[in-house]
N, C-alpha and C positions, 0 to 999 in steps of 0.2 A: 865597562858598559853600564853596570849597576849604578856606579857613581854618577855617570852622565844623566841617567834617568832620574836619579834623586835630585840632581841640580835643576833639571828641567821642571820636576814636580814642585820644587821649592819656588822657582820662578812662577810656576803656574798658580801656586797657592797665593802668592802676593798679587798676581794679576786678577784673581777672583775675590780678593778680600774687599771689605767695605771701603777701604781708603784708595783703592785702585780705580782708575778710569778706563782700563783696558776693555772690560766687558761692556761697559756702558757705550763706549765709542764704537766698538765692533758691532754691537747690535743695532746701534743707531744708523750706521752706514751700510749695514748688510743688505745685499741685493740677491734675492733668491734666484734671479735669472743669470747671475754671474757665476761661472763655473769655479773661478778662483775663490770667491767668497764661500761657496758651498763646500769646497775642499778644505778651506780653513776651518769652517764650522765642524766638519767631520773630524779633523785632527783635534780640535778643542774637545770634542765629545769623547774621543779615544783617551785623551789625557785625563779628562774628568773621571772616566771609568777606572783608569789605572790608579789614580789618586785614591779613590774610594776603596779600591781593592786592597791598597796598602794601609791606609789609615782607618777606613771604615767610618769616617765622620764627615759626611757631606755638608752638614749644617755648619761646622766650624770653618769649612772651606769658604763659605759665602759670608758668614757673619763674624768671623774672628772668635774671640773668647766669650762674648756676651751677645747671644741672639736677641734677647729681650730688648736691648738698647738699640739694636740696628734692624729690627724686624721689618719696618716699613720699606727701607731701602732694599734689604735682602729679598723680601717677597716680590718687590717690583722687578728686580733683576732676574729672579728665577722665572717669574711669569713671562718676561720677555724672551728668555732663553728657550723655554718650553715652546712658546708660540712660534719662535723663529725656526726651531727644528721642524715643527709641523708644517710651516709655510714652505720650508725648503723641500720637504718630502712631497708636498702637494704640488708645488710648482714644477718639480721634475719627475712627477709620478709616471709619465709615459716612458721616460728613459730608465726608471728604476723599477718598473713593474715586476720584473723577474726576480727582484731581490726581496720584495716585501714579505714573502712567505718563507724566508730562510730562517734558520735557527740562530741563536746568539753566537755560536761558535764560528759562524761565517763572517767574522768581524772585519775581514779585509775588504769587503765590498762597502759601497758608500752608504746604503740605507741602514745597515744594522747598527752602527754607532749612534746614529741619530735616534733610532727607535729605542735602543737600550738606555740612552740618557733620559728619555721620556719615562721609561719604567722606573729609573732611579729617582727622578726628581718628584714624581707624584705618588710615591709610596705613601700609603695611608698613615704610616707611623711617623712621618715627618711633620713637623709643626706647621709647615706652610701648605701642606698638600691640599686641604680644602679650599684655601685661597686660590691655589693654582688652578684647580678644577673649576672653580667659580669663574675665573678669568677665561678659561677655555669655553665654558658655557656662553659667556657674554660675547665672545668673539667668534662664535660659530665654529669652534675648532672641531666639534663633532661632525659638522657638515663637511669639513675638509677631510677628516678621517674617513667619512663615508665614501667620498670620491676616491680616496687612496685605495680603500678596500675594493671598491668596484673595479678600479683599474687593475689591481693585483689579481682579482678573479678573472679578469680579461673578458669573460662573458658569464652568463648565468647557467652555464651547463653544469650538470651535476657530476663534475669530474673528481677523480681521486687525487688528493694532495699528498706529496711525498713525505711530509714530516709533520709531527705534532710539536707543539710548544714553540711556534715561531715567535720572533721578536714582536711582530705586529699583534699577535695573539696575547702576548704578555702585556702590551700596552693597554689593550681593551680590557683585560682582566683587572688591571689596577684601577682603571677609570670606572669600570662597572661597579666596583665595590663602594663607591662614594654615593651612599643612599641616605645620608643624614642620620645614621644610627651609630652609636659609639663603636670605635673612637672617632668616627667621621662626624663632623659638625656642619656639613654642607646644608645650606638652606634650599628652599624651593626655587627652581629656576623655570624659565619659560619652556613649556613642554614642546614647543616647536624645535628647540635646539638641544634637547637632552638625549641621553643614551638610547632610550626606548624608541623615540621617533626617528633618530638618525641612523642608529646602528642595527636595532632589531628589525628594521624594515629592509635590510639588505637581503636579497634572495639567497637562499641556501647558506645562510651564515654559518651554521654549525658544521657544514661539510669542510669549510676552510679552517674552522677553529673548534675542534672537538673538545679540547681541554676547557675552553671557555664555556662550552655547553654544560659540561659537568659542574663547573663552579656556579654557573647561573642557576642550575636546576636544584642544587643541593644545599646551598648556603643561605637560603631565605631571600635571595635576590629576585627569584622568580615571583614570589609572593608580593614583593615590594613593587616591582615594575607592572605586574598585572593589575594590582590594585590602583596604581597611579593611572594606568590607561582606562580602567573601569570608571574612575571618577570623571573622566573627560567625555564619556558617552552622554549624549549622542553627537558631540561636536568633534570627536576624535579625528575623523577624516580630515578636518580642516587643519590639523596640526601636523599632518604627515607630509613628507617631501613629495616632490613631483614624481609621477609614475615613470619608471624606467622606459616602458613602452606600453602600448595598448594591451599586449598579451601578458605583461608582467606588471600589473598594478601594484602600487606600494602596499595597499591594505592587504592584498593576498599574500605578499611576502611576509608581512608582519604576522598574519594568521598562521602561515605555515611554520614560522620559527617558534611562535608561542606554543602551538599544538605539539610540535616535535619534542619539546621539553616538558610538556604538561604531564605525561605519564610518569616521568621521574619524580616530578614535584609531588604528584598525588600519592605516590608510593611511600613518601617519607612519613615516619611515625607521627611527626608533629604537624602534619598538614591539617589545617583548620577548616572548619565549616565556612568561614569567611573567604578563605582562599578558593575553595570550590565554587562559592557564589560568584566571586569576581571572575574566575576563569570562565564559568558558564556565561556570564554577562558579556565579557569581551569577545568570546568565541561566537556567541549568537549574533552580536552586532556586526562583526566583521564578515561572517558568513552571509548575512543579509544585506551587506553594504553595496552590493553591485548586482544589477539585474541579470547580468550575463553569466554569473557564477552558477554553473550547473555541472557538477563534477561527474566525470566519466560518462558523459552523454546519457544521463539518467533518463529512463523512459517511464518510471513509475508515477511521476508527478502528474496528476490529472487536473490540477487547478491552474488555470492561466493567470499569470500575474497581472494585476490591474494597476500598473504603474501609471504615471502621468501620460496621458494619451493626447499629445498635441498633434498638429497637422504634419510636423516634420517627422520623417521616418528615422528611427534610431537603428543604426547598424550595429548589432551585437558582435563583439570580437571574442573569439574563443580564448580561454585562459591557456597559457603556456602548458604544454602537456606534462612537463616535469614538475612544474609548480603545482599543477592540479593533482598529480600523483603524490606529492609530498603531503598535501592537506588530507587527501583521502586516506593515505597509509597511516597518518597520525591518529585519525579517529578510528582506532581499531577496537576490538572487543575488550582489551585490557583497559584502555582509557575509559570507555563507556561504563565498564564495571566499577572502576575506581571512583569516577565522578558521581555516579548514582549512589553508590554505597556510602560515600562520605556525606552527601547531602541528606541521606535518610538515616544516618548512623544513630542518631539520638531520638528518632521518631518511630514510635511503634505503629505497626500496621493493624493493630487490633485495639479494642477498648478506648475509643476516642472520647473526647470531652463531650459532655452534654451541651456545651455551648458552641460547638463547632471547632474547627481547627484553630490552633493558636498562631501567633505571628511567625514563629520560626517555621512551622509546618507550611504556612502560606508562602513564605519566602522560598523554601526548598522546592515546593511544587511548582511555583512560578519559574524558578531558575531552570529546573530540569526540563519542564515542559516547553519553555521558550526555546531552549537549546535544541531539544529533540524535534520540535516542530520544524525548525529550519533544516536540521539534518535530514529529516524524512523527505524534504523537498529538494535536496541537493545530492545526497549520496544514494548509491544502490542499496536497497533495503535488506536484501536477503542475508547479507553477512552480519548485519547489526541487530536484526530482529531477534535472532535466537538467544544472544547473550542477554538482551533486555528481558526477554520472556522467561528464561530459565535460570539465570544466574543473578538476578536482582529481584528486589521486592517491589518493582515498579507497579505491577498490576494490582496487588493487594493494597499498596499505599495509595494509589490514585483512586481506587474504588472506595477506600475508606474516606478519603478526602471528599469525593463527590457525594457520597452517601450522607456524610455529616452535613455538608452544605445544604443538601436537599431536605434532610430531616429537620433542620433548624429554620426552615422557612415555612410559612403558613401555606404557601402555594408556589408552584414552579411556573413562573411566567418568564417569557422571553426577555423582558426588560431586566429581570434579575440576572439571567444568564448573560446578558450583555453589560452588566455592571463591572465587567473586568477592565474597562477602559482606564488607563492611567495616561493622561494626555492623549496621544494618538496610538498608544501601544496596546494591542489586544492581549488579554491574559486569561479571562475566565473560561472562554471556550477552548483554550489550549489544552487543559487536562483531558478533555474529550478527544481532541485531535490526536493526542498521543496515546491515550488509553486504548482507544478502539482498534487501531492497527496492530498494536502489540498483543492485545488479548485475542484478536482475530488470528494472529499467527500461532498463538498457543493452541487455539481450537483446531488447527490443522494437524497438530501433532499428538495431542493427548488421545488416549484410547477410551473406549466406552466405559471401562471399569473406573478409570480415573475421573471421568466427567460425572457419571451418574451415581457411582457408589462412594468414591472417596472425596468428592467435592473439590477436585483440583482443576484450576487454581481457585475457583470460587464455589461456595456451596450452592445447591439448587435454590435454597431460599434467597440467597443473595442474587442469583441470576434472575429469579422472578422479579425482584425489586429493580434490578438493572434494566430488564426489558421495559418495565413501566416507565422508568426514568428516561431511557433512550427514546421510547415512543413519543413521550410528551415533548422532549427537546426537538426531535425531528419534525413533528407536526407543527410546532411553533416556528421553527426555522423556515419551513417550506410554505406554511399556510397562514398562520396567525400574524396579524399586524404587529410588528415588533417595535413600533414607535411609541407605544403607550408608556406613560411615566410610572415609575414606582420608586419607592425608597431604596436606594442602593444598599447592598449588603457588603460585607468584607470581601474584597476582591484580591486577585493575585497580581501584584504589581510587577509585571514583566516589562520594565521600561526599556529593555535592551532590544526589543523587536523593532525593526525599522518602521518609520512612518510610511514608507513606501508600501508596506504590506497592508492593504486596505482591509477594513472590517468585512466588507462583502466577500473578499477572497477567502478569509478565514471561515466565515459562515458557510460558504460553498464547500470548502474542504471538510468541515465538520459534518455537514449534511451527507456528504458522500461516505465518509468512514463510518458514521453512525448507521446509515442505511445498510452498508455492507455487513457490519457486525450483527445487526438485527436479522438480516437474511440468514446469516450463518447460525445464529441461535435458533431461528425458526427451523432450520434443517435438523438441528439436534432434537428439537421438540417433536418433529415429525418422525424421527427414528424411534423415540420413546418419549411419550408425552409426559412432561413434568409441570406444565402450566397450561391454562386454557388457551386455545388458538385465538380467542378474542382479545387476549392480552396484547396482541400485536396490532390490533385495529384502533384507529383514532375514533374519537366520538363525534367528530363534526361532519361525517360524510352523510349527505342527504341527496334528494333527487336533483336539487340545484347543482350540487357538486358534480354529480354524474353527467348532467347536461353540459357543464363547462369542460369536463374532462374529455369530451368528444371533440372539442374544438382546439386546434393547434394554437400554440403561443398564449394559452391561458395559464393561470397559476395552477388550476386543478390538473391541467394536462401535464404540467411539469412535475407535479406531485406524483401523478400516475407513472411517469417515465422514470423518476428517480427513486421513489419509495412506494411502489404499488402495494407492498405488504401492509401499509397503514389502512388501506381500503378493504372493507369486508369482501370476501370471495364472491358473494352473490352480486355485489355492485360491480365488481370487475367483469363478471360473466355478462352482465347487462351491457357493459361498455364493449366487450368483445363481440357479442352477437350484433350489436348495433354497427360496429365497424365492418363486420362481414356483410351485413345487410346492405350497407352503403355501397360496397364494392359490387355485390351481386346486382344491385339496382342499376349501377352504371352500365352493366352489360345486358340488363333486361331489355332495354330499348332496341337492341340489335339481335335479340334472341331468335326471331323468326328467320334471320338471315345467316346467323353464325352457328345454328344448332348442329351438333355432331351426333351422328347415329352409329352406335356400335351393334354389330351382329355378333353375338356371342354363342358359341357352342357350349352347352352345359357340361359336356365331358372334356372340353378343352378351355375352360373359363380363364385360367391363368395365362395360357399361351396367347389366346385371342385378345385378352385385355392388354397384355404387355405390348403386343404388336400394334394395336390401334391407339392406345393412350400415348405411347412413346412418340407418335408422329405429331401430336398436338403441340401448338405453341402455347406460351403462357396465357395469352388472351383467350385462346380456345379453351384452355383448362378452366378459366374463370367463367366461361359461358355454360349454357345448358348442355348436358349430354343425355341422350335418350338411348335406351337399350331395347333390343328385341332378341329374345332367346331363340336358339335353333335347336330342335330336338335331335335325337340320334339318327333320324331319317333325313336330316337336312331340311326340315320344314320349319318355318317360323311359327312360333306359338302364337295363338290368338291373343289379342289385347293391345291396347294403345298405352304407351308409357306416359302417364301424366306426372311421373315422379315416383310412384310406388314401386314400379319394376326396377328403376335405378337404385332405389334404396335396397331392394332385395339383392340386386347385383353387387352392391358395395359390401353387404354383409357376407355374401358367398365368396367374393374375390379376396377379401381380407382374411377370411377364415382359411382359404386355401394357400394364399401367399405367405402368411406368417406361421403356417403349420410347421412344427419342428421336423416333420418327416420330409419336408421339401429341402431342408438343409441350409437355408439362409439364416435361420434363427435357432437359438438354443434356449433351454429353460434352466432357470436356477432351481435349487431344491424347493423353493416356494412356488414353482411353476410360473415364474415371471420371465418374460421374453427379453433376449438381448442378442446382438449380432453374433453369428457363429464365427469365431476366429479362423476356423478352417474352411470357410465357405468357398474359397478359391480351389480347394481340392475336389469340390463337388460340381461347381458350375464354373465353366471357363469365363463366362461373362457376368460373374457374380457382382462386380461393382456397378454395372449397368442395371442389374436387377435391384440393387439397393437404392439406386437413384429412382427407379420406378416405384419401389415400395414407399419411399419418402413422399413422392407425388401422390400416391394412392391414399396414404394416411391424411395428407394435407387436404385432398379433395373431400374426404369424408368430413373432416372438421369444417371445411369451407362451406359445405352444404348443410351443416348441422346434423349430420348422421352419426349417431353413437355406435361404435363397434366394440365388440367384446375382445379386446386385446390388452391383456395385463402386462405392461412393460416393466422391466426392472428400473429402479430409480436411477442407478448409475448410467443407464442408457438414456433415459429421459433428460438427464443433465446435459447430454450432448446436443439435444435440440435447443438448449439454452446456451450452448457454447461454453459450458463450464468445465472445469477440471475436477476430476474425482480424487479423493484422498483416502488415507488408510481407513477411516471410519466408514467408508462406503463399501469396503471389502466384504463384511459379513453377509451382505445380500447376495454376493456372487459366490464366495468360497469361504464359508464359516470355518472350515477346518484349517485352511491356510492362514486365516486371520488369527486363530488360536495359536498356531505355531509362531507367528510373527510376534504376538504379544508375549509369548513365552520367552522369546529371544530378548525382547525389550526389557523385561524384568529379571533376566538371568543374572545371578549374582556370582557365578563362577567365571572362569577364563573362557570366553567365547571362542577364541582362536583354536582351542582344543577340539571344537566341534567340527573342524575341517570344512567350513563353509567358505565359498568364494562368490564373487560378484557375478554370478551366472544364474540363469533360470532355465529349467527344462520344460519345453512345450511338448504336449502330447496330444496330437490331433489324429483321430482315427488310427491309432496304433503306431503312428510314426512319430518318433521322438527327435526333437531338435534342441540343441543347446544354444542359448543366446546370451551374450554378455550384457550386463546391466549398465556398464560403462566401458569405455575403451580400456583394453587390457584387463578386463574384469576376471577372466579365467585364471589370472596369476595374482589377483589381489585378494588376500584372505580377509574374512570378516573378523573384526576384533571388537573389544569393548569400546574403543574410541570411535569406530565407524559403523557400529551396528544400527544406529538410528537411520543413517543414510541408506544402508542396505534395506532396511524394513520398508522405507518409503519408495525406494526404487522398485522393489518387488510389487508393492501395491500399485504403483504407477504403471508398471508393465501390464498387470492383469486388468486394470480398470480403464486404462487409457491407450497404451501403445498397441496392445493386441487387436483392438477393434477400431483403431484410428481411421484406416482407409474405409472400412464399411460405414462407420458413423459419418464420416465426411461426405460420402456420396449420398447417403440417406438424407443428410441435412440439406444438401444442394437441391435434391428433388422436393423436399418438404418446403423449402423457402420459395419455391416457384409460386406457391399459393398463400402461404402463411408468413406474414412479415415478422421479422425478429422482434419489433416493438410490441406486437400483440402477444407473443410468447413470453416476453420478459415480464409481463404483468403477473405471471403465475409461477409458483414453485412446482417442483416435480410432482408432488402428490396432487396438487390442483390440476396440473396438466393431464394427469391420468384420468381425473374426473371429466375433463373436457373431452377426452377421447372416448371413454367408456361409460360415463355416468356412474351412478351408484344404485345399489338396491333400494335406497331410500326413495329413488324416483319412481318406483313401482308402487305408489300409494293409491289404493283403490278409492279411498275416501276423497283424496285430492282430485282424482280423475272424475269422480261423481260430482264434486262441487263445481267443476269447470266443464260440464257437458251441456251441449245444446240438444234440443229434441225437435223432431219434425214429423209430419204425417199423422198428427193426432196424438202423438206421445207427449207426456209431460213428466216432471220429476216424481209425481205421486201416482202415476199410472201403475196398475197392478202388474202388468208385464215388465215394466221397468223395475219395480220393486223386486220381482223374482230374478231379473237379470243381475242386479247388483248383488243379491244374496248369493247367487251361484258363483259369480266372478270372484267375490271375496273369499270363497272357500277354495279357490284354485291354489295349487302349489306355486312357489316362486317360478319354477321353470315353465309351468303352464300359463302363468300370467305374462311371462315374456313372449310366449308363443301367441297368445291372444293379441298382445300389443303389436307384434309383427303382422298379424293377420289384418288388423284394421289400419295401421299406420305405415307398414312396410319396414318398421324398425323395432327390434325387440327391447330397446331401451327407452325409458321415458325421458322427457325433456329435463335438462339438468336443474332448472330452477322450478320445476313443477309443471303441472299440466296447464296452468294458466298461460304458459308461454308456448303451448302447442299451436302451430299455425297450419291450417285453421283449427279452431277448437274442435275437439272430438264431438261428433254428432251421431245420435241414434235416430234412424228414420224407420217409420212403420213400413213393412213390406207385406204384400198378400192380402187376402180377405179375412173375414171373421170366422169362417167355418173351420171347425177342428180338423175335418178331413183334409181341407185345403192346406192347413198349416202343417199337417203330418207329411205332406208331400214336398214341403219346402224346407230349405236350410238357410241359415243366415249367409249373407254375402257382404262384400265390402268394396269400397272404392278408396284405395290407400292414398291416392293423390289428394283426396278431400278429407281424409281421416274420418270416413263415413262408414258406419255399420248399419246395414239394412236388416232389420230384425222382424221376422214374422210375428203375428200376435198370438203367441202360444198361451194356453190357458192353464197348464200345469207342467211340472217338471218331474222327471224320474232319473234314476242313475243308469246311464247307458254310455258305452264308449261310442263316440261318433266323431265326425269331422266337420269343421267349418269348410264351406265351399271355398275353392281356390287356394286352400292351404292344406295340402295332404299330409304335412308333417305335424299338424296340430291336432292331437287327440284329447278331447275333454273328458272329465270324469263325471260331470253332472250336466244334464241338459233337460229341457222341458218340451212337452207337446201341447 
């Protein structure tokens, strides 16, 4: 048998030699559609394999003794043989598809000998290998291999393949190594037909060829092919094969395969800065290459793409779920950490140059910001923000970059901030678009000591500078004309961002994230002031701006809606009061016909108010309400309500309804009000009562009546529909906050503390245990999950426990007060809208804005005595006096110049002393009028102002 094989092999050698015409004739007449021809080719390949196994010299088989003298002929024949094998496999791919992923040992089947001969003949060590691969390039052999692989995979399902090291995988491995680096001498070929465009665009390539993935990622091939593709941007899409289907676009397959191997490549010790730059460039471009690419139905993106908007509707097709998952899973925390750290590896986050960032830093910032900007608009943010915030130097690096750019300019104008343009690709605004959401995420997690004392992640000095910079940028983006010309400065050349992404869309995104970050920094400043509140205000707000802000679809109105914190508080109050006045005026013409009258028993004020106000429609609530009080004998008290009695009613009803003794609200240690989590244990209809209280507070604000209700900040945030975080907890439970911070910085083994993901509620002596997450009673708190535990506890106390109460309160509140109106103010400012401040009880301001009648004037001796006495009152008595003359114990928020109508003192009674002795001052609260008798002297006596039995003065005159 062995002798027979040797005889055959000898004949085989002569048939393949340079003097034989057998191979030339066979290849010339070969028909891939003829089964006999294909079987003959398979047998030839088997014999060729056996010959090489015995002799080990495939070159001598084709060339004889001297390859150098016969190389043109030999190369031609080998090219033809290789290409014939590929054509045979391609032509019969549907019949052979179950054989393509078999290993070499399965040589009895048709496909394996053909594939193994390809491996044999294009080995990079052979002298003709580069010529053969070149011939394959020129004849689209990679396109044929692509169709073979797609047939072998049968579909794009992410299925498990039975074996590694298939013959087809071996072919791809050999071909892939031809990248023009020694010993390979291949030259550059048409990118439309090369390995990267034809093979790397096959969906889920690495699932079928795991060994190929490892070679690609670890032997420098990844860097070569990624760089090759990066040089083709922005025309890369034009070099890619036709999409397999609408749900499986070729660019997305390429992106998934590149990203799936990127983590391995980035983890190599020799991974270079240039490799990271190329990877960021190609990933950014491919992520942005198709408008329908929105991974995992992401909801966070608040910027509408401003693509080409023709008349034809474009139906967006969702990406294949498995392909989408491949891309999403590849951009994991490890990948983000590696990419960011390599780009910033040789760049310090401190002690920057006096001349601004150097070219390398500009390139690094541009690459990472271009990539992350696209990621933020496509991926769910929660799982990637934490690694960027806490395991990279992204925040300090970007802050240093922006600070240097700012400090090295004479002024910060929008034209300079828009000098990022490189062609149509935005770049300068991208650092802001990335920095702001990452830093905002950090601020949700750092504790007070880290922020105020330790300066983490930025010092208070840096934060003050940051506030000024962000304020200027935001004001210019939203208000200043940005078309003014200026000499451009060094920009970040992020040429990988698609032209589709318009400048306007990026400006819009930046304005949103900058506004959100400024708002959060303002919250920190409100907790403990580290900079002047005016640092958040723009300089260009004037009366003209305020007038425009009241009109819809004006630029000023858009600024008000998106970045109200740029506008000084007093200006926003003017806008708010004007908005309220407009709505009240709309109902004023119907006041005579829609007036609602309440009969209120003084000893049942809460019950009567609830029963009658709950019956009113939203329109009725916006109209006038008049009140008549009924005494304990059931008799209506004398007097006509011109507005003053209603003010008195509102003060009394709010005092009763929000009293902690009633059980709907509780007090913090600082005596601030918040909903009682156990309100349902006291009142069966507690949620209806919260709705009523929300309406009640809204009516007071709607009518401009200040009420003395100090609400907790974390509850006021619910009126703004905001979520509370760990740093809001000290205002509710400072002791619990201290315990949680202790856990956060605990250096021992936390699992030894025997804590679980449960919390104990204790309301009125009744303890209940509640899981913080499903199965929490069996999940122990460890060093790895303690941060999650801390924030779940804070969330439970600040949000979950009062969710129902706050929700019903908000529904009642929004019956009268629109969300847009409240969004203009932060929580501290909202408290001022509700209660005013002690600064509003300014006697000098009241005197400056007082009218006189009946012969009185500002220098009249009675008036002089009056102001002297009033100025000597205690704060409490000043409040009582104000209630006596206006019906409200709080002064107007913006000062008495805005009291409507202005306070007036009118002379009452005659000139005789005896007549004056018999008379007391009276008032008309609906007119803010004090009727003052002409007293001639004053003495110290306790007495009462008429109609206000609760107001006892310490000084008065006769």
